[in-house]
C-alpha positions in Angstrom: 24.6 -22.5 -10.8 23.6 -19.9 -13.4 20.9 -18.5 -11.1 23.6 -17.9 -8.4 23.6 -14.1 -8.9 20.0 -13.8 -10.0 18.1 -11.0 -8.1 14.9 -11.9 -6.4 11.7 -10.4 -7.7 9.5 -8.2 -5.5 7.0 -11.1 -5.4 9.7 -13.5 -4.0 10.7 -11.0 -1.4 7.2 -10.4 -0.3 6.5 -14.1 -0.1 9.6 -14.6 2.2 8.3 -11.8 4.4 4.9 -13.4 4.5 6.4 -16.8 5.5 8.5 -15.2 8.3 5.5 -13.3 9.7 3.4 -16.5 9.8 6.2 -18.4 11.6 6.5 -15.6 14.1 2.7 -15.5 14.6 2.8 -19.3 15.2 5.5 -18.9 17.8 3.7 -16.1 19.5 0.3 -17.9 19.6 1.3 -19.8 22.7 2.5 -16.8 24.7 0.8 -13.6 23.4 -2.4 -14.1 21.4 -2.9 -10.4 20.6 0.6 -10.1 19.1 0.1 -13.3 17.2 -3.2 -11.9 15.7 -1.3 -8.7 14.7 1.4 -10.7 12.9 -1.2 -12.8 11.1 -3.0 -9.6 10.0 0.3 -8.2 8.6 0.9 -11.5 6.8 -2.6 -11.3 5.2 -1.9 -7.7 4.0 1.3 -8.9 2.4 -0.5 -11.7 0.7 -2.9 -9.2 -0.8 0.0 -7.3 -2.2 1.4 -10.6 -3.7 -2.0 -11.3 -5.3 -2.1 -7.7 -6.7 1.3 -8.2 -8.3 0.2 -11.6 -9.7 -2.8 -10.0 -11.4 -0.8 -7.2 -12.8 1.7 -9.6 -14.4 -1.0 -11.5 -16.2 
């Protein structure tokens, strides 16, 4: 309850974007493989940003 108004960190926002891109890529994999590959690539780029943030925090 105390975390109700807690703002999300940049890392959390990027992870949510990463998850949504992977879900979209999975849905597209049955209908449009090229678009699915593009979404997967975008998700990988976001994961690289998350990893960079993680190394900076340590």
